[in-house]
C-alpha positions as CSV (number, residue, x, y, z in Angstrom):
1,M,87.2,39.9,111.7
2,S,87.3,36.2,112.7
3,E,84.6,34.5,114.7
4,N,87.0,34.1,117.6
5,Q,87.8,37.8,117.5
6,I,84.1,38.7,117.4
7,S,83.5,36.4,120.3
8,D,86.4,37.8,122.3
9,I,85.2,41.4,121.8
10,A,81.6,40.6,122.7
11,S,82.9,38.8,125.8
12,S,85.2,41.7,126.7
13,D,82.3,44.1,126.3
14,Y,80.1,42.0,128.5
15,E,82.8,42.0,131.2
16,Y,83.2,45.7,130.9
17,K,79.4,46.2,131.2
18,T,79.2,43.9,134.2
19,K,82.1,45.6,136.0
20,Y,81.3,49.2,135.3
21,M,77.6,49.5,134.5
22,K,76.6,47.6,137.6
23,R,78.9,49.8,139.6
24,I,77.3,52.9,138.2
25,M,73.7,51.7,138.6
26,K,74.4,50.6,142.2
27,A,75.8,54.0,143.1
28,L,72.9,55.7,141.3
29,K,70.4,53.6,143.3
30,E,72.2,54.6,146.6
31,V,72.0,58.3,145.6
32,T,68.4,58.2,144.6
33,N,67.4,56.3,147.8
34,E,69.3,58.9,149.8
35,M,67.4,61.7,148.0
36,S,64.1,60.0,148.7
37,S,65.1,59.5,152.4
38,N,66.1,63.1,152.8
39,A,62.7,64.1,151.3
40,K,60.6,62.2,153.8
41,G,58.0,64.3,155.4
42,S,57.7,66.5,152.2
43,I,55.1,65.9,149.6
44,I,57.3,65.4,146.5
45,T,56.1,63.8,143.3
46,P,57.8,63.3,139.9
47,T,57.1,65.9,137.4
48,K,55.0,65.2,134.4
49,L,58.0,65.5,132.1
50,F,59.9,62.6,133.8
51,E,56.7,60.5,134.0
52,N,56.4,60.8,130.3
53,L,60.0,60.0,129.7
54,V,59.7,56.8,131.8
55,C,56.7,55.7,129.7
56,K,58.6,56.3,126.5
57,F,61.6,54.3,127.7
58,Q,59.4,51.4,128.8
59,Q,57.6,51.4,125.5
60,L,60.9,51.4,123.7
61,Q,62.1,48.3,125.7
62,K,58.9,46.4,124.8
63,S,58.9,47.5,121.2
64,D,59.1,44.9,118.4
65,A,60.8,47.4,116.2
66,D,64.0,46.6,114.4
67,A,67.0,46.8,116.8
68,R,68.6,49.6,114.8
69,D,65.4,51.7,115.0
70,R,65.2,51.0,118.8
71,Y,68.8,52.2,119.2
72,R,68.2,55.4,117.3
73,Q,65.1,56.1,119.2
74,G,67.1,55.5,122.4
75,I,69.6,58.2,121.4
76,V,66.7,60.6,120.7
77,L,65.2,59.8,124.2
78,C,68.6,60.3,125.8
79,N,68.8,63.8,124.3
80,E,65.4,64.5,125.8
81,L,66.6,63.2,129.2
82,I,69.7,65.5,129.1
83,D,67.4,68.5,128.2
84,S,65.0,67.6,131.0
85,I,67.6,67.5,133.9
86,A,67.8,71.3,134.2
87,T,64.2,71.3,135.6
88,A,64.4,68.1,137.6
89,T,63.5,67.9,141.3
90,I,64.3,65.4,144.0
91,G,60.9,63.8,143.3
92,D,62.2,62.9,139.8
93,A,65.1,60.8,141.2
94,D,63.4,57.4,140.9
95,A,62.0,58.2,137.5
96,Y,65.4,59.4,136.3
97,R,67.1,56.2,137.5
98,I,64.5,54.0,135.6
99,C,65.1,56.0,132.4
100,L,68.9,55.6,132.7
101,E,68.7,51.9,133.4
102,L,66.3,51.3,130.5
103,F,68.5,53.4,128.1
104,S,71.6,51.4,129.1
105,K,69.8,48.1,128.5
106,V,68.5,49.1,125.0
107,I,72.0,50.3,123.9
108,E,73.9,47.3,125.3
109,E,71.5,44.8,123.7
110,F,71.8,46.5,120.4
111,R,75.6,46.7,120.6
112,F,76.0,43.0,121.4
113,G,74.0,42.2,118.2
114,I,76.0,44.4,115.9
115,I,79.4,43.2,117.3
116,T,78.2,39.6,116.8
117,N,77.3,40.4,113.2
118,D,80.5,42.5,112.6
119,E,78.6,45.6,111.4
120,K,81.4,48.2,111.3
121,L,79.3,51.2,110.0
122,L,76.8,50.8,112.9
123,E,79.7,50.6,115.4
124,R,80.9,53.9,114.1
125,E,77.4,55.4,114.2
126,I,77.0,54.5,117.9
127,F,80.5,55.8,118.8
128,F,79.9,59.2,117.2
129,A,76.4,59.4,118.5
130,F,77.7,59.1,122.0
131,L,80.4,61.7,121.4
132,D,77.6,64.0,120.2
133,L,75.8,63.4,123.5
134,L,79.0,64.1,125.5
135,S,79.4,67.3,123.6
136,K,76.0,68.7,124.6
137,R,76.2,72.1,126.3
138,E,74.7,70.7,129.5
139,I,77.2,67.9,129.9
140,C,80.2,70.2,129.1
141,T,78.9,72.6,131.7
142,Y,78.9,69.9,134.3
143,L,82.4,68.8,133.3
144,N,83.7,72.4,133.4
145,D,82.6,73.2,136.9
146,D,80.7,71.2,139.5
147,Q,79.6,74.5,141.2
148,C,77.6,75.5,138.1
149,T,74.9,73.0,138.9
150,T,73.0,72.2,142.1
151,M,71.4,69.1,143.6
152,P,69.8,67.0,142.3
153,Q,70.8,68.1,138.8
154,K,74.5,67.7,139.6
155,E,74.1,64.0,140.5
156,F,71.9,63.4,137.5
157,Y,74.4,64.9,135.1
158,K,77.2,62.9,136.8
159,F,75.6,59.5,136.4
160,L,74.4,60.1,132.9
161,T,77.9,61.3,131.9
162,N,79.5,58.2,133.5
163,V,77.1,55.9,131.6
164,L,77.9,57.6,128.3
165,L,81.7,57.3,129.0
166,A,81.4,53.7,130.1
167,I,79.6,52.6,127.0
168,S,82.0,54.7,124.8
169,N,84.9,53.0,126.4
170,S,83.7,49.5,125.5
171,N,82.8,50.7,122.0
172,I,86.3,52.2,121.2
173,K,87.8,48.7,121.2
174,C,85.9,47.6,118.1
175,V,85.0,50.8,116.2
176,C,86.9,51.4,112.9
177,L,88.6,54.8,113.1
178,T,90.5,56.5,110.3
179,T,92.9,59.5,109.6
180,D,89.9,61.3,108.1
181,D,88.1,61.2,111.5
182,A,91.1,62.8,113.2
183,A,91.3,65.5,110.5
184,T,87.8,66.7,111.3
185,R,88.8,67.9,114.8
186,K,85.0,68.0,115.5
187,Y,85.2,67.1,119.2
188,T,88.4,68.9,120.1
189,D,86.7,71.3,122.5
190,T,84.9,68.3,124.2
191,F,88.2,66.5,124.7
192,Y,89.8,69.6,126.1
193,T,86.9,70.0,128.6
194,M,87.3,66.4,129.7
195,W,91.0,66.8,130.3
196,K,90.5,70.0,132.2
197,R,88.2,68.1,134.5
198,V,90.9,65.6,135.1
199,E,93.5,68.3,135.8
200,R,91.2,70.1,138.3
201,N,90.6,66.8,140.1
202,V,94.3,66.1,140.3
203,H,95.0,69.6,141.8
204,F,92.1,69.4,144.2
205,T,93.2,65.9,145.4
206,N,96.8,67.1,145.9
207,Q,95.6,70.2,147.9
208,T,93.2,68.3,150.2
209,E,95.4,65.3,150.5
210,Q,92.4,63.0,150.7
211,K,90.6,60.6,148.4
212,L,87.3,61.6,147.0
213,P,85.8,58.5,145.3
214,V,82.4,60.1,144.5
215,I,83.8,63.3,143.0
216,D,86.5,61.3,141.2
217,S,84.2,58.8,139.5
218,T,83.7,60.9,136.4
219,T,87.5,61.6,136.0
220,N,88.1,57.8,136.3
221,Y,85.9,57.2,133.3
222,I,87.5,60.1,131.4
223,R,91.0,58.7,132.0
224,H,89.9,55.2,130.8
225,F,88.2,56.8,127.8
226,F,91.5,58.5,126.8
227,W,93.5,55.4,127.5
228,N,91.4,53.4,125.1
229,F,91.0,56.2,122.6
230,S,94.7,57.0,122.4
231,N,95.4,53.3,121.9
232,R,94.0,53.8,118.4
233,T,97.2,55.4,117.1
234,V,95.7,56.7,113.9
235,V,93.6,59.2,115.8
236,V,96.3,60.5,118.2
237,P,96.6,63.8,116.3
238,W,92.9,64.4,117.3
239,L,94.0,64.7,121.0
240,L,96.9,67.1,120.5
241,D,95.0,70.4,120.1
242,N,94.5,73.1,122.8
243,G,97.5,72.1,124.9
244,V,96.1,68.8,126.1
245,V,99.5,67.1,126.1
246,K,100.9,69.9,128.4
247,I,98.0,69.2,130.8
248,I,98.8,65.5,130.8
249,L,102.5,66.0,131.6
250,E,101.7,68.5,134.4
251,C,99.3,66.0,135.9
252,L,101.9,63.2,135.7
253,K,104.5,65.3,137.6
254,T,102.2,65.7,140.6
255,I,100.6,62.2,141.2
256,P,101.9,59.0,142.7
257,L,102.9,56.7,139.9
258,S,101.6,53.6,141.8
259,S,98.1,55.1,141.9
260,E,95.4,54.3,139.4
261,K,95.8,57.8,138.1
262,G,99.5,57.3,137.6
263,I,99.0,54.0,135.7
264,D,96.3,55.6,133.4
265,I,98.2,58.7,132.6
266,T,101.6,57.0,131.9
267,S,99.8,54.5,129.6
268,I,98.1,57.5,127.8
269,I,101.5,59.1,127.3
270,L,102.9,55.8,125.9
271,N,100.0,55.6,123.4
272,I,100.5,59.2,122.3
273,S,104.2,58.7,121.8
274,R,103.5,55.9,119.3
275,H,102.5,58.5,116.8
276,D,105.1,60.9,115.3
277,D,102.8,63.9,115.9
278,G,102.5,62.8,119.5
279,V,106.3,62.6,119.8
280,D,106.7,66.1,118.5
281,E,104.0,67.5,120.8
282,L,105.4,65.7,123.9
283,N,108.9,66.9,123.2
284,K,107.6,70.4,122.7
285,F,106.7,70.4,126.4
286,D,109.9,68.7,127.5
287,G,108.3,65.2,127.8
288,L,111.5,63.3,127.4
289,R,113.2,65.0,130.3
290,I,110.1,64.7,132.5
291,L,109.9,61.0,131.9
292,K,113.6,60.4,132.4
293,D,113.4,62.3,135.7
294,I,110.3,60.4,136.9
295,Q,111.9,57.1,136.1
296,S,115.2,58.0,137.8
297,N,113.5,59.5,140.9
298,N,110.9,56.7,141.5
299,T,112.8,53.5,141.2
300,E,111.2,52.0,144.3
301,E,107.7,53.0,143.3
302,L,107.9,51.5,139.8
303,D,107.3,47.8,139.3
304,D,108.4,46.0,136.1
305,S,105.2,46.9,134.1
306,K,105.2,50.6,135.0
307,N,108.9,50.9,134.4
308,L,108.5,49.3,131.0
309,I,105.7,51.7,130.1
310,I,107.9,54.7,130.8
311,S,111.0,53.0,129.1
312,M,109.0,52.5,125.9
313,A,107.7,56.1,125.9
314,I,111.3,57.3,126.4
315,A,112.5,55.2,123.5
316,H,109.8,56.7,121.2
317,L,110.6,60.2,122.3
318,S,114.4,59.9,121.8
319,T,116.5,60.4,118.7
320,V,119.0,57.7,117.7
321,E,121.8,59.9,119.0
322,Q,120.1,60.3,122.4
323,I,119.6,56.6,122.6
324,R,123.2,55.9,121.8
325,S,124.4,58.4,124.4
326,D,122.7,56.6,127.3
327,N,124.1,53.1,126.7
328,K,123.1,51.7,130.1
329,R,119.5,52.8,129.8
330,K,119.4,51.6,126.2
331,N,120.6,48.1,127.0
332,R,118.1,47.8,129.9
333,I,115.3,48.8,127.7
334,L,116.4,46.3,125.0
335,N,116.5,43.5,127.6
336,E,113.0,44.4,128.8
337,L,111.6,44.6,125.3
338,L,113.0,41.3,124.2
339,Q,111.8,39.6,127.4
340,V,108.2,40.8,126.8
341,T,108.4,39.6,123.2
342,I,109.6,36.2,124.3
343,N,106.9,35.9,126.9
344,A,104.2,37.1,124.5
345,A,105.3,34.5,122.0
346,K,104.5,31.8,124.5
347,M,101.0,33.0,125.2
348,E,98.2,30.9,123.7
349,D,96.9,33.8,121.5
350,R,100.3,35.3,120.8
351,L,98.9,38.7,121.7
352,K,99.4,40.0,125.2
353,Y,101.7,39.6,128.1
354,R,101.3,41.6,131.3
355,G,98.8,43.8,129.4
356,F,101.2,44.6,126.6
357,H,100.3,43.6,123.0
358,V,103.3,42.1,121.3
359,S,103.1,44.9,118.7
360,E,104.2,47.4,121.4
361,P,107.8,46.1,122.0
362,L,108.1,45.3,118.3
363,A,107.3,48.9,117.3
364,V,110.0,50.2,119.7
365,F,112.5,47.7,118.2
366,T,111.9,49.1,114.7
367,K,113.1,52.4,115.9
368,L,116.0,51.2,118.0
369,F,117.2,48.9,115.2
370,V,118.1,51.9,113.1
371,D,121.2,51.8,115.2
372,D,123.2,48.8,114.2
373,L,124.7,48.5,117.7
374,S,121.2,48.1,119.2
375,L,120.5,45.4,116.7
376,E,123.8,43.7,117.5
377,Y,123.1,43.8,121.2
378,V,119.6,42.3,120.9
379,L,120.8,39.5,118.6
380,N,124.0,38.6,120.6
381,H,124.1,40.1,124.0
382,A,120.6,40.8,125.5
383,E,120.0,39.4,129.0
384,T,116.7,37.4,129.1
385,D,115.2,34.3,130.7
386,P,115.8,31.9,129.1
387,Q,119.0,33.3,127.6
388,L,118.6,33.2,123.8
389,T,121.4,32.5,121.2
390,L,121.7,34.4,118.0
391,S,119.8,31.7,116.1
392,D,117.1,31.6,118.8
393,T,116.5,35.4,118.6
394,I,116.3,35.5,114.8
395,A,114.0,32.5,115.0
396,L,111.8,34.3,117.5
397,F,111.2,37.2,115.0
398,I,110.7,34.8,112.1
399,N,108.2,32.6,113.9
400,L,106.2,35.6,115.1
401,F,106.2,36.9,111.5
402,I,104.8,33.6,110.2
403,E,102.2,33.8,113.0
404,F,101.0,37.2,111.9
405,C,101.6,37.2,108.1
406,G,98.0,36.2,107.5
407,A,96.8,39.5,108.8
408,F,96.7,41.0,105.3
409,A,94.1,38.5,104.3
410,V,91.5,40.2,106.5
411,E,91.1,43.8,107.6
412,D,92.7,43.6,111.0
413,P,94.6,46.8,111.6
414,L,96.4,45.7,114.8
415,K,97.6,42.4,113.3
416,Q,98.6,44.2,110.1
417,F,100.6,46.7,112.1
418,T,102.3,43.8,114.0
419,C,103.2,42.1,110.8
420,T,104.6,45.3,109.3
421,A,106.7,45.9,112.4
422,L,108.1,42.3,112.1
423,L,108.9,42.9,108.4
424,N,110.8,46.0,109.3
425,I,112.8,44.1,112.0
426,L,113.7,41.4,109.5
427,W,114.6,44.1,107.0
428,S,117.1,45.6,109.6
429,I,118.6,42.2,110.1
430,S,118.9,41.6,106.4
431,F,121.2,44.6,106.0
432,Q,123.9,42.8,108.0
433,D,125.9,40.4,105.8
434,R,126.7,38.1,108.7
435,Y,123.0,37.4,109.4
436,K,121.8,36.9,105.8
437,A,122.6,33.2,105.8
438,K,120.5,32.8,109.0
439,L,117.5,34.3,107.3
440,K,117.9,32.1,104.2
441,Q,118.9,29.0,106.0
442,N,116.1,26.4,106.2
443,N,113.6,29.3,105.8
444,K,112.0,28.6,102.4
445,D,108.5,29.3,103.8
446,L,109.8,32.6,105.1
447,L,111.1,33.8,101.7
448,E,108.0,32.6,99.9
449,T,105.7,34.4,102.3
450,I,107.7,37.6,102.0
451,K,107.6,37.3,98.2
452,S,103.8,36.9,98.2
453,L,103.5,40.0,100.4
454,A,105.8,41.9,98.0
455,M,103.5,41.0,95.1
456,D,100.1,41.1,96.8
457,N,97.7,43.8,95.5
458,D,94.7,42.6,97.5
459,E,92.4,45.5,98.3
460,K,92.3,44.4,102.0
461,I,95.9,45.5,102.3
462,V,95.5,49.1,103.0
463,D,98.1,51.8,103.8
464,R,97.5,52.4,107.5
465,Y,99.5,54.7,109.7
466,V,103.1,53.7,110.4
467,P,105.6,55.8,112.3
468,R,108.7,57.4,110.8
469,S,110.8,54.5,112.0
470,M,108.8,52.0,109.9
471,E,108.3,51.5,106.2
472,G,105.1,50.1,104.7
473,M,104.5,46.4,104.2
474,R,105.3,46.1,100.5
475,N,108.4,48.4,100.8
476,A,109.8,46.4,103.7
477,A,109.1,43.0,102.0
478,N,110.9,44.1,98.8
479,G,113.7,45.6,100.9
480,I,114.3,42.2,102.5
481,L,114.2,40.4,99.1
482,Y,116.7,42.9,97.7
483,N,119.1,42.5,100.6
484,L,119.0,38.7,100.3
485,N,119.4,38.8,96.5
486,V,116.0,37.3,96.1
487,I,113.8,38.7,93.3
488,S,110.1,38.5,93.7
489,D,108.4,36.9,90.7
490,N,106.9,40.1,89.5
491,K,110.3,41.7,89.3
492,K,112.1,39.1,87.3
493,D,111.8,41.1,84.1
494,A,113.0,44.3,85.6
495,K,116.1,45.7,84.0
496,S,118.3,48.3,85.6
497,D,119.6,49.4,82.2
498,I,116.2,50.4,80.7
499,P,116.3,54.1,80.0
500,I,114.4,56.1,82.6
501,V,114.4,59.4,80.7
502,S,113.4,59.8,77.1
503,N,116.2,62.3,76.4
504,T,119.6,62.2,78.0
505,D,120.4,65.8,77.0
506,N,122.8,64.9,74.2
507,G,124.9,62.6,76.2
508,K,125.5,64.8,79.2
509,P,126.4,62.9,82.3
510,M,123.6,62.4,84.8
511,I,123.7,62.7,88.6
512,M,121.1,61.1,90.9
513,I,120.0,62.8,94.2
514,S,119.3,60.5,97.1
515,Y,117.6,62.2,100.1
516,A,115.1,61.7,103.0
517,H,111.7,63.1,102.4
518,D,111.7,64.7,105.8
519,N,114.3,67.0,104.4
520,D,112.3,68.2,101.4
521,Q,113.0,71.9,102.0
522,F,116.7,71.4,102.1
523,C,116.6,69.2,99.0
524,D,114.6,71.9,97.2
525,K,117.4,74.4,97.9
526,I,120.1,72.1,96.7
527,L,118.1,71.1,93.6
528,M,117.7,74.8,92.7
529,E,121.4,75.4,92.8
530,L,122.2,72.2,90.8
531,E,119.7,73.1,88.1
532,K,121.8,76.2,87.4
533,S,124.5,73.8,86.0
534,Q,122.3,71.7,83.8
535,D,124.4,72.6,80.9
536,L,127.1,70.4,82.5
537,F,125.0,67.5,83.8
538,G,121.4,66.1,83.9
539,I,119.6,65.5,87.2
540,W,117.3,62.7,88.2
541,I,115.5,63.0,91.5
542,D,112.5,61.2,93.0
543,R,109.8,63.8,93.8
544,N,107.4,61.1,94.9
545,H,107.9,59.4,98.2
546,C,109.9,56.2,97.9
547,S,107.6,54.2,100.1
548,S,104.5,55.0,98.1
549,S,105.1,52.7,95.1
550,E,107.4,49.8,94.5
551,D,107.4,50.6,90.8
552,L,109.1,53.9,91.8
553,W,111.9,51.9,93.4
554,E,112.6,50.2,90.0
555,K,113.0,53.7,88.5
556,I,115.3,54.7,91.3
557,A,117.4,51.6,90.8
558,R,117.7,52.3,87.1
559,G,118.5,56.0,87.8
560,I,121.3,55.0,90.1
561,G,122.5,52.5,87.5
562,Q,122.8,55.1,84.8
563,A,124.1,57.9,86.9
564,K,127.8,58.9,86.9
565,L,127.5,59.7,90.6
566,V,125.0,59.9,93.4
567,V,124.6,63.0,95.5
568,C,123.5,61.9,99.0
569,L,121.9,64.6,101.2
570,L,122.9,63.2,104.6
571,S,121.0,63.9,107.8
572,Q,119.8,62.0,110.8
573,D,116.6,61.4,108.9
574,Y,118.6,59.9,106.1
575,F,120.5,57.6,108.4
576,N,117.3,56.4,110.0
577,S,115.5,55.6,106.8
578,K,115.7,52.0,105.5
579,S,114.6,53.2,102.1
580,C,117.6,55.6,102.0
581,R,119.9,52.9,103.2
582,K,118.5,50.7,100.4
583,E,119.4,53.4,97.8
584,A,122.9,54.1,99.2
585,S,123.6,50.3,99.4
586,F,122.6,49.9,95.8
587,A,124.8,52.7,94.7
588,I,127.7,51.2,96.7
589,K,127.2,47.8,95.2
590,R,127.2,49.4,91.7
591,K,130.4,51.1,92.6
592,K,128.9,54.5,92.0
593,P,130.9,57.5,93.3
594,I,129.1,59.2,96.1
595,V,129.2,62.9,96.9
596,P,128.2,63.3,100.6
597,I,126.4,66.6,101.4
598,Y,125.7,66.9,105.1
599,F,122.7,68.8,106.5
600,G,123.7,70.0,109.9
601,E,125.5,67.7,112.3
602,P,123.8,64.3,112.0
603,G,126.6,62.4,113.8
604,D,128.0,58.9,113.0
605,C,126.3,56.4,110.7
606,D,127.8,52.9,111.1
607,W,126.4,51.5,107.9
608,L,127.5,54.4,105.6
609,D,130.6,56.0,107.1
610,I,133.0,53.3,106.1
611,H,132.0,53.6,102.5
612,I,132.4,57.4,102.3
613,A,135.3,58.0,104.7
614,D,137.7,58.9,101.8
615,R,135.2,61.1,99.9
616,K,135.3,64.9,99.8
617,Y,132.2,66.1,101.6
618,I,130.3,69.5,102.0
619,R,128.5,70.5,105.1
620,F,125.6,73.0,105.2
621,K,124.4,74.4,108.5
622,S,120.8,73.4,109.4
623,N,120.0,76.6,111.2
624,K,120.3,78.9,108.2
625,S,117.4,79.8,105.9
626,E,119.7,80.3,102.9
627,L,122.5,78.1,101.6
628,D,126.0,79.5,102.1
629,D,127.2,80.6,98.7
630,A,130.8,79.5,99.3
631,K,129.6,76.0,100.2
632,V,127.4,75.9,97.1
633,Q,130.4,76.6,94.9
634,E,132.4,74.0,96.7
635,M,129.6,71.5,96.1
636,L,129.5,72.3,92.4
637,R,133.3,72.0,92.0
638,T,133.3,68.6,93.9
639,I,130.5,67.3,91.7
640,E,132.3,68.4,88.5
641,A,135.6,66.9,89.6
642,T,133.9,63.6,90.6
643,I,132.2,63.4,87.2
644,K,135.4,64.0,85.4
645,E,137.2,61.3,87.5
646,A,134.4,58.8,86.8
647,Q,134.5,59.5,83.1
648,E,138.3,59.1,83.0
649,Q,138.0,55.7,84.8
650,S,135.3,54.5,82.5
651,S,137.4,55.4,79.5
652,H,140.4,53.5,80.9
653,P,139.0,50.4,82.5
654,Q,142.3,48.6,82.6
655,Q,143.6,51.2,85.0
656,I,140.9,50.3,87.5
657,E,142.3,46.7,87.6
658,Q,145.8,48.0,88.3
659,H,144.6,49.6,91.5
660,S,142.9,46.5,92.7
661,V,144.8,44.9,95.6
662,P,144.0,41.2,96.4
663,A,142.8,40.7,100.0
664,Q,145.3,39.2,102.4
665,P,144.5,36.0,104.3
666,R,142.6,36.7,107.5
667,K,145.2,35.6,110.0
668,E,148.2,36.7,108.1
669,I,150.4,38.9,110.3
670,E,150.6,42.4,109.0
671,E,153.7,44.3,108.5
672,I,154.1,47.2,111.0
673,Q,156.0,50.2,109.6
674,S,159.3,51.5,111.1
675,T,158.8,54.7,113.1
676,T,160.7,57.6,114.3
677,I,159.1,60.7,115.8
678,D,160.4,64.2,116.4
679,V,160.6,64.4,120.1
680,K,161.1,68.1,120.0
681,K,157.5,68.6,118.9
682,T,154.7,69.1,121.3
683,P,151.8,66.6,120.8
684,E,149.7,69.5,119.4
685,E,152.3,69.9,116.6
686,W,152.0,66.3,115.4
687,T,151.3,65.8,111.8
688,R,149.3,62.9,110.3
689,N,152.7,61.2,109.8
690,D,153.6,61.6,113.5
691,I,150.1,60.2,114.4
692,Q,150.7,57.1,112.2
693,K,154.1,56.5,113.8
694,W,152.6,56.7,117.3
695,F,150.2,53.9,116.5
696,Y,152.8,51.9,114.7
697,S,154.9,52.1,117.8
698,H,152.1,50.2,119.6
699,N,151.9,47.6,116.9
700,V,148.5,48.9,115.6
701,P,148.1,47.6,112.0
702,D,147.0,49.9,109.1
703,T,143.9,47.9,108.5
704,L,142.5,49.1,111.8
705,L,144.1,52.6,111.8
706,K,142.5,53.5,108.4
707,L,139.0,53.2,110.0
708,F,139.7,56.3,112.0
709,D,141.9,58.6,109.9
710,F,142.9,61.0,112.8
711,Q,144.0,64.4,111.4
712,S,145.2,65.9,114.7
713,F,146.3,65.2,118.2
714,A,143.1,66.9,119.4
715,E,141.0,64.4,117.5
716,M,142.9,61.6,119.1
717,N,142.4,63.0,122.6
718,Q,138.7,63.6,122.0
719,Y,138.1,60.0,120.8
720,A,140.3,58.7,123.7
721,S,137.8,60.1,126.2
722,K,134.9,58.5,124.3
723,L,136.8,55.2,124.2
724,Q,137.7,55.3,127.9
725,A,134.0,55.8,128.8
726,N,132.7,52.8,126.9
727,P,135.4,50.6,125.3
728,K,133.0,47.6,124.8
729,N,130.6,49.7,122.8
730,E,133.4,51.1,120.6
731,F,134.8,47.6,120.0
732,L,131.4,46.4,118.9
733,K,130.9,49.4,116.6
734,Y,134.3,49.3,114.9
735,G,134.2,45.5,114.8
736,Q,131.3,45.9,112.4
737,R,133.1,48.5,110.3
738,Y,136.2,46.3,110.2
739,A,134.2,43.3,109.0
740,K,132.5,45.4,106.2
741,A,135.9,46.8,105.1
742,H,137.7,43.5,105.1
743,A,135.2,41.0,103.5
744,G,133.8,39.8,106.8
745,D,137.1,39.4,108.7
746,E,136.7,39.6,112.4
747,L,138.5,42.3,114.4
748,E,140.5,40.5,117.1
749,E,140.0,42.0,120.5
750,Y,143.7,42.0,121.4
751,I,144.4,44.1,118.3
752,F,141.7,46.6,119.4
753,D,143.3,46.6,122.9
754,R,146.6,47.7,121.3
755,F,144.8,50.6,119.6
756,K,143.0,51.4,122.9
757,N,146.3,51.4,124.9
758,A,147.9,53.7,122.3
759,L,145.2,56.3,122.8
760,L,145.1,56.0,126.6
761,E,148.9,56.4,126.8
762,L,149.1,59.6,124.7
763,P,151.7,62.1,125.9
764,V,150.4,65.3,127.5
765,N,153.3,67.7,126.7
766,R,156.8,67.9,125.2
767,S,158.4,66.6,128.4
768,D,156.3,63.4,128.0
769,T,157.3,63.2,124.4
770,M,161.0,63.5,125.3
771,K,160.7,60.5,127.6
772,L,159.9,58.4,124.5
773,S,163.6,58.8,123.5
774,T,164.4,56.2,126.1
775,P,164.8,52.8,124.4
776,S,161.9,50.5,124.8
777,S,162.4,47.5,126.9
778,K,159.9,45.6,124.8
779,P,161.4,42.9,122.6
780,S,160.7,43.5,119.0
781,S,158.7,40.9,117.2
782,S,160.4,38.8,114.6
783,N,157.3,39.3,112.5
784,S,157.5,43.0,112.6
785,S,159.8,45.7,111.5
786,T,158.9,48.1,114.4
787,C,161.7,50.2,115.7
788,T,162.2,51.8,119.0
789,I,161.2,55.5,118.9
790,S,164.2,57.7,119.2
């Protein structure tokens, strides 16, 4: 941790102490004065127990003992204080206040010292010591039900609880937390008790329709505690037991979003949604629908910051397909995210803008950029102030990466996460051929920095939590270098033709299985069936996660290089994985035959569909526990036929050349086929030949038509509805596919308009088809052989 960071945290803690501790002590003094005033006329003296406690705290403050020993003795005395409250009287009010003030001073003095000296183990010790105090039976009894205790004990427990929460809140910001902490689940019951307190307060406030600042003070500190605690993404699973998420969502539905409660709870939900386990838990209780409804029904109540909090949470909870289906919301979110990133980049410390750390919008980008259309929109069409060009937007991400790339030289989890997110964003950009030159152009420092991260084995670079939408630092860095055809220095000697198996089973052809590790169970079933045919082919499969070791990627690359074909187990998880995209892209570049095996209905995949459109595929249903035997046999026949085809091609290489057709010049006018169509047919009776003739009659060239491969009139009609709903989105999507299929050529908009008009003018019935027999009044082009349909 740098000296500036230590200074910032110490300053932040001091401000927190000043703001909240003074507020607590002021309220405590008012309450104890009121108790003393109410007791006038009665002879009430402090009990011996509290007199002794005051003496002990005073001796502790004056002690010359080591600060660490004073702190630990302070924790022991606080335990005694909690145990003593049950027998306290009104006469103990002043003694109690003195004890609490002295305890707070001892702890805060010690904490300032350990932050300044960056003593991480002691920071952890303090944090967990305070969780232990909050978990004591007496505190939990107070949190569970105010009616269980009476005056003055009730007030004593309240102020002590508030002090413990306030100090814990400031400590969370600098304490080092790990996945092992979350795995213990030690304080799960305490967290549940705290959240139930918040829930009861929300319900009580809603029923009475009045503000109760005194009763609400503890719940305020609880909400702030969970806001800060959930911001440490690695421990989010710790908060998910006992239905806590359900309580949070129920509270959110019943409170004004503009209130302090509303801000706190929406921020907690956003923090939880940044962890994959949090996403699953929120969606289990219909979190996505709840957030969408809240955002749609409270447009006037939500300012820009609150709206962005909900938008980012919605993005985290949505699948890529759900994001695509709501194009208007998606584009609005992308605009907001890019604007926050632009503004954060202008800040002096490059960290926060309007309370958002720059890592927050970047993390959402890593998920949304799985969809090439989202990436395309941000780079070329996003609406921001100032309006950025393509070069400006790419430069924004590059400059931020250069700013944060030093995070791996020190143990700074937030900066390391930010840098990893930026590497994933640059990796997504590097998959697009048209943007590769932008990344390489005048960016020697960028490539050298990425190469150094790809090679770095420094112990300070640790594997911290990253969501499913992100890959680890080294994997992302190597992915960028691979896409840009840049080899890191430690990979220069790697050879894709080095044998990866010691025995190739007497020359049997080998198949390689590419799959997403979230689909392990499906992969196991497929592997079991394939292994029954190992007399026909060998199998290579990665049974260790691709992101765990870059040496493993070298083995995968060699496996693909030696395989006769690659079996791709396709799912939405596969489409969303950059590692899977890297494997498939490598296979495509090596011209390896691909056998697509679909798991369920994953939908479209812009980057892969164009390369496998002509391949025979097999689809297994995702809702069945066992594989369909007929589909298994179809899969085996397809693999055997593909192997045979690949072997025949490799034994007759000259035949491959005969099938190679030189690319035509980009602007060359294409020949449009002559067409006649049987007007006696209903549209539902159209064959593929009739469909082609329909498009030819509208001067739609083969180069565009082949991207769709309509098999029936019903398919045409179905796509026509989709096209009519969002023609711009479809033009962008198929423009990318066209460029990939035709060596970067651009799909002209007027050509796509012909295609669109052909679909929107489809006949409805036979009578509409009969009308086509009327000669067209359109003049035929001298550059086309199109005939009038008759």
